[in-house]
PDB file with one MODEL, atoms N, CA, C and O in Angstrom:
MODEL        1
ATOM      1  N   MET A   1     112.722-109.154  10.268  1.00  0.00           N
ATOM      2  CA  MET A   1     111.947-109.783   9.213  1.00  0.00           C
ATOM      3  C   MET A   1     112.885-110.448   8.215  1.00  0.00           C
ATOM      4  O   MET A   1     113.996-109.982   7.960  1.00  0.00           O
ATOM      5  N   THR A   2     112.407-111.532   7.671  1.00  0.00           N
ATOM      6  CA  THR A   2     113.195-112.206   6.648  1.00  0.00           C
ATOM      7  C   THR A   2     113.019-111.490   5.316  1.00  0.00           C
ATOM      8  O   THR A   2     112.152-110.630   5.157  1.00  0.00           O
ATOM      9  N   GLU A   3     113.851-111.863   4.382  1.00  0.00           N
ATOM     10  CA  GLU A   3     113.776-111.242   3.054  1.00  0.00           C
ATOM     11  C   GLU A   3     112.431-111.537   2.392  1.00  0.00           C
ATOM     12  O   GLU A   3     111.863-110.676   1.721  1.00  0.00           O
ATOM     13  N   LYS A   4     111.926-112.756   2.583  1.00  0.00           N
ATOM     14  CA  LYS A   4     110.630-113.121   1.995  1.00  0.00           C
ATOM     15  C   LYS A   4     109.505-112.292   2.606  1.00  0.00           C
ATOM     16  O   LYS A   4     108.591-111.858   1.904  1.00  0.00           O
ATOM     17  N   GLN A   5     109.580-112.075   3.920  1.00  0.00           N
ATOM     18  CA  GLN A   5     108.550-111.280   4.585  1.00  0.00           C
ATOM     19  C   GLN A   5     108.585-109.832   4.106  1.00  0.00           C
ATOM     20  O   GLN A   5     107.542-109.212   3.902  1.00  0.00           O
ATOM     21  N   LEU A   6     109.788-109.302   3.928  1.00  0.00           N
ATOM     22  CA  LEU A   6     109.916-107.940   3.427  1.00  0.00           C
ATOM     23  C   LEU A   6     109.370-107.820   2.010  1.00  0.00           C
ATOM     24  O   LEU A   6     108.697-106.846   1.672  1.00  0.00           O
ATOM     25  N   THR A   7     109.668-108.822   1.184  1.00  0.00           N
ATOM     26  CA  THR A   7     109.165-108.823  -0.190  1.00  0.00           C
ATOM     27  C   THR A   7     107.640-108.902  -0.200  1.00  0.00           C
ATOM     28  O   THR A   7     106.978-108.179  -0.945  1.00  0.00           O
ATOM     29  N   LEU A   8     107.093-109.783   0.629  1.00  0.00           N
ATOM     30  CA  LEU A   8     105.639-109.934   0.709  1.00  0.00           C
ATOM     31  C   LEU A   8     104.990-108.651   1.213  1.00  0.00           C
ATOM     32  O   LEU A   8     103.961-108.230   0.684  1.00  0.00           O
ATOM     33  N   THR A   9     105.569-108.035   2.214  1.00  0.00           N
ATOM     34  CA  THR A   9     105.043-106.777   2.741  1.00  0.00           C
ATOM     35  C   THR A   9     105.072-105.693   1.668  1.00  0.00           C
ATOM     36  O   THR A   9     104.125-104.919   1.531  1.00  0.00           O
ATOM     37  N   GLY A  10     106.162-105.645   0.912  1.00  0.00           N
ATOM     38  CA  GLY A  10     106.258-104.671  -0.178  1.00  0.00           C
ATOM     39  C   GLY A  10     105.220-104.905  -1.249  1.00  0.00           C
ATOM     40  O   GLY A  10     104.629-103.958  -1.767  1.00  0.00           O
ATOM     41  N   LEU A  11     104.991-106.180  -1.589  1.00  0.00           N
ATOM     42  CA  LEU A  11     103.978-106.508  -2.596  1.00  0.00           C
ATOM     43  C   LEU A  11     102.576-106.140  -2.118  1.00  0.00           C
ATOM     44  O   LEU A  11     101.760-105.642  -2.894  1.00  0.00           O
ATOM     45  N   ILE A  12     102.304-106.386  -0.848  1.00  0.00           N
ATOM     46  CA  ILE A  12     100.996-106.031  -0.291  1.00  0.00           C
ATOM     47  C   ILE A  12     100.800-104.523  -0.330  1.00  0.00           C
ATOM     48  O   ILE A  12      99.729-104.039  -0.695  1.00  0.00           O
ATOM     49  N   ALA A  13     101.835-103.783   0.047  1.00  0.00           N
ATOM     50  CA  ALA A  13     101.742-102.320   0.031  1.00  0.00           C
ATOM     51  C   ALA A  13     101.536-101.804  -1.392  1.00  0.00           C
ATOM     52  O   ALA A  13     100.728-100.903  -1.618  1.00  0.00           O
ATOM     53  N   GLU A  14     102.263-102.371  -2.342  1.00  0.00           N
ATOM     54  CA  GLU A  14     102.134-101.939  -3.740  1.00  0.00           C
ATOM     55  C   GLU A  14     100.754-102.283  -4.289  1.00  0.00           C
ATOM     56  O   GLU A  14     100.152-101.478  -5.001  1.00  0.00           O
ATOM     57  N   THR A  15     100.248-103.470  -3.966  1.00  0.00           N
ATOM     58  CA  THR A  15      98.919-103.884  -4.412  1.00  0.00           C
ATOM     59  C   THR A  15      97.849-102.970  -3.825  1.00  0.00           C
ATOM     60  O   THR A  15      96.924-102.560  -4.527  1.00  0.00           O
ATOM     61  N   ALA A  16      97.976-102.653  -2.547  1.00  0.00           N
ATOM     62  CA  ALA A  16      97.013-101.762  -1.899  1.00  0.00           C
ATOM     63  C   ALA A  16      97.042-100.382  -2.551  1.00  0.00           C
ATOM     64  O   ALA A  16      95.996 -99.772  -2.770  1.00  0.00           O
ATOM     65  N   SER A  17      98.223 -99.902  -2.854  1.00  0.00           N
ATOM     66  CA  SER A  17      98.358 -98.594  -3.491  1.00  0.00           C
ATOM     67  C   SER A  17      97.737 -98.590  -4.888  1.00  0.00           C
ATOM     68  O   SER A  17      97.030 -97.651  -5.252  1.00  0.00           O
ATOM     69  N   LEU A  18      98.000 -99.635  -5.665  1.00  0.00           N
ATOM     70  CA  LEU A  18      97.424 -99.733  -7.008  1.00  0.00           C
ATOM     71  C   LEU A  18      95.903 -99.848  -6.951  1.00  0.00           C
ATOM     72  O   LEU A  18      95.200 -99.250  -7.765  1.00  0.00           O
ATOM     73  N   ASN A  19      95.399-100.618  -5.989  1.00  0.00           N
ATOM     74  CA  ASN A  19      93.956-100.764  -5.821  1.00  0.00           C
ATOM     75  C   ASN A  19      93.329 -99.415  -5.475  1.00  0.00           C
ATOM     76  O   ASN A  19      92.268 -99.067  -5.992  1.00  0.00           O
ATOM     77  N   TYR A  20      93.984 -98.667  -4.607  1.00  0.00           N
ATOM     78  CA  TYR A  20      93.501 -97.335  -4.231  1.00  0.00           C
ATOM     79  C   TYR A  20      93.431 -96.430  -5.459  1.00  0.00           C
ATOM     80  O   TYR A  20      92.436 -95.739  -5.674  1.00  0.00           O
ATOM     81  N   GLN A  21      94.487 -96.440  -6.254  1.00  0.00           N
ATOM     82  CA  GLN A  21      94.528 -95.601  -7.455  1.00  0.00           C
ATOM     83  C   GLN A  21      93.437 -95.998  -8.451  1.00  0.00           C
ATOM     84  O   GLN A  21      92.797 -95.135  -9.053  1.00  0.00           O
ATOM     85  N   LEU A  22      93.229 -97.298  -8.623  1.00  0.00           N
ATOM     86  CA  LEU A  22      92.192 -97.774  -9.536  1.00  0.00           C
ATOM     87  C   LEU A  22      90.808 -97.344  -9.063  1.00  0.00           C
ATOM     88  O   LEU A  22      89.990 -96.884  -9.860  1.00  0.00           O
ATOM     89  N   LEU A  23      90.549 -97.494  -7.775  1.00  0.00           N
ATOM     90  CA  LEU A  23      89.257 -97.075  -7.238  1.00  0.00           C
ATOM     91  C   LEU A  23      89.055 -95.573  -7.411  1.00  0.00           C
ATOM     92  O   LEU A  23      87.955 -95.128  -7.738  1.00  0.00           O
ATOM     93  N   GLN A  24      90.107 -94.795  -7.195  1.00  0.00           N
ATOM     94  CA  GLN A  24      89.999 -93.348  -7.361  1.00  0.00           C
ATOM     95  C   GLN A  24      89.678 -92.990  -8.814  1.00  0.00           C
ATOM     96  O   GLN A  24      88.879 -92.089  -9.072  1.00  0.00           O
ATOM     97  N   LEU A  25      90.299 -93.693  -9.757  1.00  0.00           N
ATOM     98  CA  LEU A  25      89.999 -93.458 -11.173  1.00  0.00           C
ATOM     99  C   LEU A  25      88.550 -93.806 -11.504  1.00  0.00           C
ATOM    100  O   LEU A  25      87.887 -93.081 -12.244  1.00  0.00           O
ATOM    101  N   GLN A  26      88.060 -94.923 -10.951  1.00  0.00           N
ATOM    102  CA  GLN A  26      86.676 -95.319 -11.194  1.00  0.00           C
ATOM    103  C   GLN A  26      85.710 -94.288 -10.621  1.00  0.00           C
ATOM    104  O   GLN A  26      84.697 -93.968 -11.244  1.00  0.00           O
ATOM    105  N   ILE A  27      86.021 -93.771  -9.441  1.00  0.00           N
ATOM    106  CA  ILE A  27      85.176 -92.752  -8.818  1.00  0.00           C
ATOM    107  C   ILE A  27      85.168 -91.488  -9.662  1.00  0.00           C
ATOM    108  O   ILE A  27      84.111 -90.909  -9.912  1.00  0.00           O
ATOM    109  N   ASP A  28      86.340 -91.062 -10.100  1.00  0.00           N
ATOM    110  CA  ASP A  28      86.427 -89.859 -10.940  1.00  0.00           C
ATOM    111  C   ASP A  28      85.610 -90.013 -12.219  1.00  0.00           C
ATOM    112  O   ASP A  28      84.899 -89.092 -12.623  1.00  0.00           O
ATOM    113  N   GLN A  29      85.713 -91.179 -12.852  1.00  0.00           N
ATOM    114  CA  GLN A  29      84.968 -91.422 -14.089  1.00  0.00           C
ATOM    115  C   GLN A  29      83.462 -91.387 -13.831  1.00  0.00           C
ATOM    116  O   GLN A  29      82.710 -90.780 -14.593  1.00  0.00           O
ATOM    117  N   LEU A  30      83.034 -92.030 -12.769  1.00  0.00           N
ATOM    118  CA  LEU A  30      81.612 -92.068 -12.444  1.00  0.00           C
ATOM    119  C   LEU A  30      81.091 -90.676 -12.086  1.00  0.00           C
ATOM    120  O   LEU A  30      79.986 -90.308 -12.483  1.00  0.00           O
ATOM    121  N   GLU A  31      81.878 -89.906 -11.342  1.00  0.00           N
ATOM    122  CA  GLU A  31      81.471 -88.538 -11.021  1.00  0.00           C
ATOM    123  C   GLU A  31      81.328 -87.701 -12.292  1.00  0.00           C
ATOM    124  O   GLU A  31      80.403 -86.896 -12.404  1.00  0.00           O
ATOM    125  N   ASN A  32      82.233 -87.886 -13.241  1.00  0.00           N
ATOM    126  CA  ASN A  32      82.140 -87.158 -14.509  1.00  0.00           C
ATOM    127  C   ASN A  32      80.885 -87.538 -15.281  1.00  0.00           C
ATOM    128  O   ASN A  32      80.274 -86.689 -15.929  1.00  0.00           O
ATOM    129  N   GLU A  33      80.496 -88.808 -15.217  1.00  0.00           N
ATOM    130  CA  GLU A  33      79.273 -89.246 -15.885  1.00  0.00           C
ATOM    131  C   GLU A  33      78.037 -88.632 -15.223  1.00  0.00           C
ATOM    132  O   GLU A  33      77.046 -88.340 -15.892  1.00  0.00           O
ATOM    133  N   LEU A  34      78.105 -88.441 -13.913  1.00  0.00           N
ATOM    134  CA  LEU A  34      76.956 -87.904 -13.187  1.00  0.00           C
ATOM    135  C   LEU A  34      76.850 -86.382 -13.286  1.00  0.00           C
ATOM    136  O   LEU A  34      75.755 -85.833 -13.170  1.00  0.00           O
ATOM    137  N   ILE A  35      77.956 -85.707 -13.495  1.00  0.00           N
ATOM    138  CA  ILE A  35      77.951 -84.242 -13.568  1.00  0.00           C
ATOM    139  C   ILE A  35      77.007 -83.742 -14.658  1.00  0.00           C
ATOM    140  O   ILE A  35      76.315 -82.742 -14.470  1.00  0.00           O
ATOM    141  N   VAL A  36      76.978 -84.432 -15.789  1.00  0.00           N
ATOM    142  CA  VAL A  36      76.127 -83.977 -16.898  1.00  0.00           C
ATOM    143  C   VAL A  36      74.639 -84.088 -16.571  1.00  0.00           C
ATOM    144  O   VAL A  36      73.809 -83.510 -17.274  1.00  0.00           O
ATOM    145  N   CYS A  37      74.297 -84.811 -15.530  1.00  0.00           N
ATOM    146  CA  CYS A  37      72.890 -84.980 -15.152  1.00  0.00           C
ATOM    147  C   CYS A  37      72.411 -83.901 -14.187  1.00  0.00           C
ATOM    148  O   CYS A  37      71.205 -83.745 -13.994  1.00  0.00           O
ATOM    149  N   ILE A  38      73.321 -83.160 -13.581  1.00  0.00           N
ATOM    150  CA  ILE A  38      72.944 -82.227 -12.518  1.00  0.00           C
ATOM    151  C   ILE A  38      72.007 -81.125 -13.007  1.00  0.00           C
ATOM    152  O   ILE A  38      70.938 -80.927 -12.431  1.00  0.00           O
ATOM    153  N   ASP A  39      72.393 -80.408 -14.056  1.00  0.00           N
ATOM    154  CA  ASP A  39      71.553 -79.304 -14.534  1.00  0.00           C
ATOM    155  C   ASP A  39      70.180 -79.776 -15.012  1.00  0.00           C
ATOM    156  O   ASP A  39      69.174 -79.165 -14.650  1.00  0.00           O
ATOM    157  N   PRO A  40      70.104 -80.846 -15.814  1.00  0.00           N
ATOM    158  CA  PRO A  40      68.771 -81.326 -16.205  1.00  0.00           C
ATOM    159  C   PRO A  40      67.917 -81.761 -15.009  1.00  0.00           C
ATOM    160  O   PRO A  40      66.704 -81.552 -15.007  1.00  0.00           O
ATOM    161  N   LEU A  41      68.541 -82.359 -14.003  1.00  0.00           N
ATOM    162  CA  LEU A  41      67.786 -82.751 -12.810  1.00  0.00           C
ATOM    163  C   LEU A  41      67.279 -81.527 -12.053  1.00  0.00           C
ATOM    164  O   LEU A  41      66.135 -81.501 -11.600  1.00  0.00           O
ATOM    165  N   LYS A  42      68.129 -80.518 -11.918  1.00  0.00           N
ATOM    166  CA  LYS A  42      67.694 -79.279 -11.259  1.00  0.00           C
ATOM    167  C   LYS A  42      66.507 -78.677 -11.990  1.00  0.00           C
ATOM    168  O   LYS A  42      65.513 -78.293 -11.374  1.00  0.00           O
ATOM    169  N   ALA A  43      66.619 -78.599 -13.298  1.00  0.00           N
ATOM    170  CA  ALA A  43      65.537 -78.021 -14.098  1.00  0.00           C
ATOM    171  C   ALA A  43      64.255 -78.821 -13.936  1.00  0.00           C
ATOM    172  O   ALA A  43      63.168 -78.253 -13.828  1.00  0.00           O
ATOM    173  N   MET A  44      64.386 -80.134 -13.921  1.00  0.00           N
ATOM    174  CA  MET A  44      63.220 -80.992 -13.784  1.00  0.00           C
ATOM    175  C   MET A  44      62.559 -80.785 -12.422  1.00  0.00           C
ATOM    176  O   MET A  44      61.332 -80.755 -12.325  1.00  0.00           O
ATOM    177  N   LEU A  45      63.361 -80.643 -11.382  1.00  0.00           N
ATOM    178  CA  LEU A  45      62.809 -80.472 -10.043  1.00  0.00           C
ATOM    179  C   LEU A  45      62.225 -79.075  -9.824  1.00  0.00           C
ATOM    180  O   LEU A  45      61.294 -78.904  -9.037  1.00  0.00           O
ATOM    181  N   GLU A  46      62.771 -78.085 -10.518  1.00  0.00           N
ATOM    182  CA  GLU A  46      62.307 -76.707 -10.341  1.00  0.00           C
ATOM    183  C   GLU A  46      61.040 -76.396 -11.124  1.00  0.00           C
ATOM    184  O   GLU A  46      60.303 -75.481 -10.758  1.00  0.00           O
ATOM    185  N   THR A  47      60.776 -77.129 -12.183  1.00  0.00           N
ATOM    186  CA  THR A  47      59.591 -76.844 -12.987  1.00  0.00           C
ATOM    187  C   THR A  47      58.371 -77.527 -12.400  1.00  0.00           C
ATOM    188  O   THR A  47      58.458 -78.585 -11.777  1.00  0.00           O
ATOM    189  N   ALA A  48      57.253 -76.901 -12.614  1.00  0.00           N
ATOM    190  CA  ALA A  48      55.998 -77.479 -12.131  1.00  0.00           C
ATOM    191  C   ALA A  48      55.570 -78.642 -13.013  1.00  0.00           C
ATOM    192  O   ALA A  48      54.830 -79.523 -12.577  1.00  0.00           O
ATOM    193  N   GLU A  49      56.038 -78.638 -14.248  1.00  0.00           N
ATOM    194  CA  GLU A  49      55.657 -79.685 -15.189  1.00  0.00           C
ATOM    195  C   GLU A  49      56.795 -80.692 -15.342  1.00  0.00           C
ATOM    196  O   GLU A  49      57.407 -80.805 -16.404  1.00  0.00           O
ATOM    197  N   ASN A  50      57.056 -81.397 -14.289  1.00  0.00           N
ATOM    198  CA  ASN A  50      58.153 -82.362 -14.351  1.00  0.00           C
ATOM    199  C   ASN A  50      57.620 -83.760 -14.669  1.00  0.00           C
ATOM    200  O   ASN A  50      57.822 -84.716 -13.920  1.00  0.00           O
ATOM    201  N   ARG A  51      56.941 -83.837 -15.791  1.00  0.00           N
ATOM    202  CA  ARG A  51      56.409 -85.128 -16.226  1.00  0.00           C
ATOM    203  C   ARG A  51      57.552 -86.046 -16.629  1.00  0.00           C
ATOM    204  O   ARG A  51      58.535 -85.602 -17.222  1.00  0.00           O
ATOM    205  N   ALA A  52      57.421 -87.305 -16.308  1.00  0.00           N
ATOM    206  CA  ALA A  52      58.488 -88.269 -16.597  1.00  0.00           C
ATOM    207  C   ALA A  52      58.779 -88.365 -18.085  1.00  0.00           C
ATOM    208  O   ALA A  52      59.923 -88.592 -18.477  1.00  0.00           O
ATOM    209  N   GLY A  53      57.764 -88.195 -18.916  1.00  0.00           N
ATOM    210  CA  GLY A  53      57.964 -88.312 -20.354  1.00  0.00           C
ATOM    211  C   GLY A  53      58.618 -87.095 -20.982  1.00  0.00           C
ATOM    212  O   GLY A  53      59.043 -87.147 -22.137  1.00  0.00           O
ATOM    213  N   SER A  54      58.706 -85.994 -20.234  1.00  0.00           N
ATOM    214  CA  SER A  54      59.257 -84.769 -20.803  1.00  0.00           C
ATOM    215  C   SER A  54      60.770 -84.665 -20.642  1.00  0.00           C
ATOM    216  O   SER A  54      61.363 -83.662 -21.038  1.00  0.00           O
ATOM    217  N   THR A  55      61.383 -85.658 -20.083  1.00  0.00           N
ATOM    218  CA  THR A  55      62.835 -85.615 -19.875  1.00  0.00           C
ATOM    219  C   THR A  55      63.493 -86.823 -20.513  1.00  0.00           C
ATOM    220  O   THR A  55      62.902 -87.897 -20.619  1.00  0.00           O
ATOM    221  N   GLN A  56      64.720 -86.621 -20.930  1.00  0.00           N
ATOM    222  CA  GLN A  56      65.464 -87.738 -21.507  1.00  0.00           C
ATOM    223  C   GLN A  56      66.404 -88.352 -20.478  1.00  0.00           C
ATOM    224  O   GLN A  56      67.254 -89.174 -20.820  1.00  0.00           O
ATOM    225  N   LEU A  57      66.253 -87.957 -19.228  1.00  0.00           N
ATOM    226  CA  LEU A  57      67.082 -88.518 -18.168  1.00  0.00           C
ATOM    227  C   LEU A  57      66.607 -89.923 -17.831  1.00  0.00           C
ATOM    228  O   LEU A  57      65.408 -90.193 -17.766  1.00  0.00           O
ATOM    229  N   ASN A  58      67.542 -90.785 -17.623  1.00  0.00           N
ATOM    230  CA  ASN A  58      67.226 -92.138 -17.199  1.00  0.00           C
ATOM    231  C   ASN A  58      67.466 -92.201 -15.694  1.00  0.00           C
ATOM    232  O   ASN A  58      68.590 -92.421 -15.243  1.00  0.00           O
ATOM    233  N   LEU A  59      66.404 -92.004 -14.928  1.00  0.00           N
ATOM    234  CA  LEU A  59      66.541 -91.931 -13.476  1.00  0.00           C
ATOM    235  C   LEU A  59      67.056 -93.234 -12.880  1.00  0.00           C
ATOM    236  O   LEU A  59      67.788 -93.222 -11.890  1.00  0.00           O
ATOM    237  N   HIS A  60      66.678 -94.353 -13.478  1.00  0.00           N
ATOM    238  CA  HIS A  60      67.175 -95.643 -12.988  1.00  0.00           C
ATOM    239  C   HIS A  60      68.693 -95.716 -13.146  1.00  0.00           C
ATOM    240  O   HIS A  60      69.395 -96.187 -12.251  1.00  0.00           O
ATOM    241  N   SER A  61      69.182 -95.256 -14.268  1.00  0.00           N
ATOM    242  CA  SER A  61      70.621 -95.258 -14.521  1.00  0.00           C
ATOM    243  C   SER A  61      71.353 -94.333 -13.548  1.00  0.00           C
ATOM    244  O   SER A  61      72.422 -94.674 -13.042  1.00  0.00           O
ATOM    245  N   ILE A  62      70.772 -93.166 -13.293  1.00  0.00           N
ATOM    246  CA  ILE A  62      71.385 -92.227 -12.356  1.00  0.00           C
ATOM    247  C   ILE A  62      71.439 -92.830 -10.958  1.00  0.00           C
ATOM    248  O   ILE A  62      72.454 -92.726 -10.270  1.00  0.00           O
ATOM    249  N   LYS A  63      70.344 -93.461 -10.542  1.00  0.00           N
ATOM    250  CA  LYS A  63      70.307 -94.096  -9.222  1.00  0.00           C
ATOM    251  C   LYS A  63      71.364 -95.190  -9.134  1.00  0.00           C
ATOM    252  O   LYS A  63      72.054 -95.313  -8.122  1.00  0.00           O
ATOM    253  N   HIS A  64      71.490 -95.978 -10.187  1.00  0.00           N
ATOM    254  CA  HIS A  64      72.490 -97.047 -10.215  1.00  0.00           C
ATOM    255  C   HIS A  64      73.902 -96.469 -10.083  1.00  0.00           C
ATOM    256  O   HIS A  64      74.727 -97.003  -9.341  1.00  0.00           O
ATOM    257  N   LYS A  65      74.174 -95.387 -10.799  1.00  0.00           N
ATOM    258  CA  LYS A  65      75.504 -94.766 -10.746  1.00  0.00           C
ATOM    259  C   LYS A  65      75.789 -94.182  -9.366  1.00  0.00           C
ATOM    260  O   LYS A  65      76.909 -94.285  -8.866  1.00  0.00           O
ATOM    261  N   LEU A  66      74.782 -93.572  -8.752  1.00  0.00           N
ATOM    262  CA  LEU A  66      74.974 -93.020  -7.411  1.00  0.00           C
ATOM    263  C   LEU A  66      75.230 -94.119  -6.386  1.00  0.00           C
ATOM    264  O   LEU A  66      76.061 -93.959  -5.492  1.00  0.00           O
ATOM    265  N   THR A  67      74.520 -95.228  -6.516  1.00  0.00           N
ATOM    266  CA  THR A  67      74.747 -96.361  -5.625  1.00  0.00           C
ATOM    267  C   THR A  67      76.143 -96.924  -5.822  1.00  0.00           C
ATOM    268  O   THR A  67      76.840 -97.231  -4.855  1.00  0.00           O
ATOM    269  N   ARG A  68      76.548 -97.057  -7.072  1.00  0.00           N
ATOM    270  CA  ARG A  68      77.901 -97.550  -7.370  1.00  0.00           C
ATOM    271  C   ARG A  68      78.959 -96.596  -6.824  1.00  0.00           C
ATOM    272  O   ARG A  68      79.985 -97.036  -6.303  1.00  0.00           O
ATOM    273  N   LEU A  69      78.715 -95.302  -6.940  1.00  0.00           N
ATOM    274  CA  LEU A  69      79.650 -94.311  -6.420  1.00  0.00           C
ATOM    275  C   LEU A  69      79.804 -94.458  -4.909  1.00  0.00           C
ATOM    276  O   LEU A  69      80.913 -94.380  -4.380  1.00  0.00           O
ATOM    277  N   GLN A  70      78.699 -94.670  -4.229  1.00  0.00           N
ATOM    278  CA  GLN A  70      78.742 -94.861  -2.780  1.00  0.00           C
ATOM    279  C   GLN A  70      79.557 -96.109  -2.422  1.00  0.00           C
ATOM    280  O   GLN A  70      80.361 -96.078  -1.491  1.00  0.00           O
ATOM    281  N   LEU A  71      79.352 -97.191  -3.151  1.00  0.00           N
ATOM    282  CA  LEU A  71      80.105 -98.421  -2.890  1.00  0.00           C
ATOM    283  C   LEU A  71      81.590 -98.244  -3.189  1.00  0.00           C
ATOM    284  O   LEU A  71      82.437 -98.731  -2.439  1.00  0.00           O
ATOM    285  N   LEU A  72      81.910 -97.552  -4.280  1.00  0.00           N
ATOM    286  CA  LEU A  72      83.314 -97.319  -4.619  1.00  0.00           C
ATOM    287  C   LEU A  72      84.005 -96.464  -3.565  1.00  0.00           C
ATOM    288  O   LEU A  72      85.168 -96.699  -3.237  1.00  0.00           O
ATOM    289  N   ARG A  73      83.300 -95.481  -3.038  1.00  0.00           N
ATOM    290  CA  ARG A  73      83.896 -94.649  -1.983  1.00  0.00           C
ATOM    291  C   ARG A  73      84.143 -95.466  -0.721  1.00  0.00           C
ATOM    292  O   ARG A  73      85.143 -95.258  -0.034  1.00  0.00           O
ATOM    293  N   PHE A  74      83.242 -96.389  -0.412  1.00  0.00           N
ATOM    294  CA  PHE A  74      83.444 -97.280   0.726  1.00  0.00           C
ATOM    295  C   PHE A  74      84.683 -98.147   0.502  1.00  0.00           C
ATOM    296  O   PHE A  74      85.516 -98.292   1.396  1.00  0.00           O
ATOM    297  N   GLU A  75      84.800 -98.724  -0.706  1.00  0.00           N
ATOM    298  CA  GLU A  75      85.970 -99.536  -1.035  1.00  0.00           C
ATOM    299  C   GLU A  75      87.245 -98.707  -1.002  1.00  0.00           C
ATOM    300  O   GLU A  75      88.293 -99.190  -0.574  1.00  0.00           O
ATOM    301  N   LEU A  76      87.157 -97.461  -1.454  1.00  0.00           N
ATOM    302  CA  LEU A  76      88.321 -96.574  -1.439  1.00  0.00           C
ATOM    303  C   LEU A  76      88.779 -96.329  -0.006  1.00  0.00           C
ATOM    304  O   LEU A  76      89.979 -96.307   0.268  1.00  0.00           O
ATOM    305  N   ASN A  77      87.846 -96.149   0.893  1.00  0.00           N
ATOM    306  CA  ASN A  77      88.178 -95.960   2.301  1.00  0.00           C
ATOM    307  C   ASN A  77      88.877 -97.200   2.857  1.00  0.00           C
ATOM    308  O   ASN A  77      89.854 -97.086   3.596  1.00  0.00           O
ATOM    309  N   GLN A  78      88.376 -98.376   2.502  1.00  0.00           N
ATOM    310  CA  GLN A  78      89.012 -99.616   2.950  1.00  0.00           C
ATOM    311  C   GLN A  78      90.411 -99.756   2.366  1.00  0.00           C
ATOM    312  O   GLN A  78      91.339-100.165   3.063  1.00  0.00           O
ATOM    313  N   ALA A  79      90.565 -99.420   1.091  1.00  0.00           N
ATOM    314  CA  ALA A  79      91.876 -99.501   0.450  1.00  0.00           C
ATOM    315  C   ALA A  79      92.851 -98.529   1.103  1.00  0.00           C
ATOM    316  O   ALA A  79      94.029 -98.845   1.272  1.00  0.00           O
ATOM    317  N   ASN A  80      92.365 -97.356   1.468  1.00  0.00           N
ATOM    318  CA  ASN A  80      93.205 -96.372   2.146  1.00  0.00           C
ATOM    319  C   ASN A  80      93.674 -96.911   3.497  1.00  0.00           C
ATOM    320  O   ASN A  80      94.835 -96.741   3.868  1.00  0.00           O
ATOM    321  N   GLN A  81      92.784 -97.549   4.220  1.00  0.00           N
ATOM    322  CA  GLN A  81      93.160 -98.138   5.507  1.00  0.00           C
ATOM    323  C   GLN A  81      94.202 -99.233   5.319  1.00  0.00           C
ATOM    324  O   GLN A  81      95.142 -99.341   6.106  1.00  0.00           O
ATOM    325  N   LEU A  82      94.038-100.043   4.281  1.00  0.00           N
ATOM    326  CA  LEU A  82      95.006-101.098   4.000  1.00  0.00           C
ATOM    327  C   LEU A  82      96.362-100.504   3.637  1.00  0.00           C
ATOM    328  O   LEU A  82      97.401-101.025   4.043  1.00  0.00           O
ATOM    329  N   CYS A  83      96.354 -99.417   2.874  1.00  0.00           N
ATOM    330  CA  CYS A  83      97.610 -98.739   2.527  1.00  0.00           C
ATOM    331  C   CYS A  83      98.321 -98.254   3.785  1.00  0.00           C
ATOM    332  O   CYS A  83      99.541 -98.367   3.902  1.00  0.00           O
ATOM    333  N   GLN A  84      97.552 -97.714   4.718  1.00  0.00           N
ATOM    334  CA  GLN A  84      98.150 -97.214   5.953  1.00  0.00           C
ATOM    335  C   GLN A  84      98.714 -98.350   6.795  1.00  0.00           C
ATOM    336  O   GLN A  84      99.770 -98.207   7.411  1.00  0.00           O
ATOM    337  N   ILE A  85      98.013 -99.469   6.821  1.00  0.00           N
ATOM    338  CA  ILE A  85      98.494-100.627   7.584  1.00  0.00           C
ATOM    339  C   ILE A  85      99.748-101.198   6.946  1.00  0.00           C
ATOM    340  O   ILE A  85     100.694-101.572   7.639  1.00  0.00           O
ATOM    341  N   ALA A  86      99.751-101.262   5.625  1.00  0.00           N
ATOM    342  CA  ALA A  86     100.880-101.867   4.906  1.00  0.00           C
ATOM    343  C   ALA A  86     102.119-100.971   4.913  1.00  0.00           C
ATOM    344  O   ALA A  86     103.234-101.445   4.694  1.00  0.00           O
ATOM    345  N   ALA A  87     101.921 -99.683   5.163  1.00  0.00           N
ATOM    346  CA  ALA A  87     103.068 -98.749   5.128  1.00  0.00           C
ATOM    347  C   ALA A  87     103.956 -98.876   6.351  1.00  0.00           C
ATOM    348  O   ALA A  87     104.953 -98.164   6.466  1.00  0.00           O
TER     349      ALA A  87
ENDMDL
END
C-alpha cells in the first residue's frame, strides 16, 4: 500500500471508531431517559384503572424514544461491522 492509502485507511478506521463511540453514547443517553418510565408504566399496566388521563406519561414520546433506540442499535451494529472491516 502507498502512504496515501495507509493514511486513508487509518482515517476510515478512526472515523468508524468515533462514529461507534458516538452511537454508543446516544444509546446510553436514550436508555437513561427511558429507565425513568419503566416503573410508572408497570404500575399503569398492573392497575385496573389505567385511564389515560390518570398518568403523566407521554406514551407517544416513549414510543418515539424506543423507535429511535432501535434505529441507533441498528446503526451501532453497522458501525461495528465497519470498524471490523477497517481494522
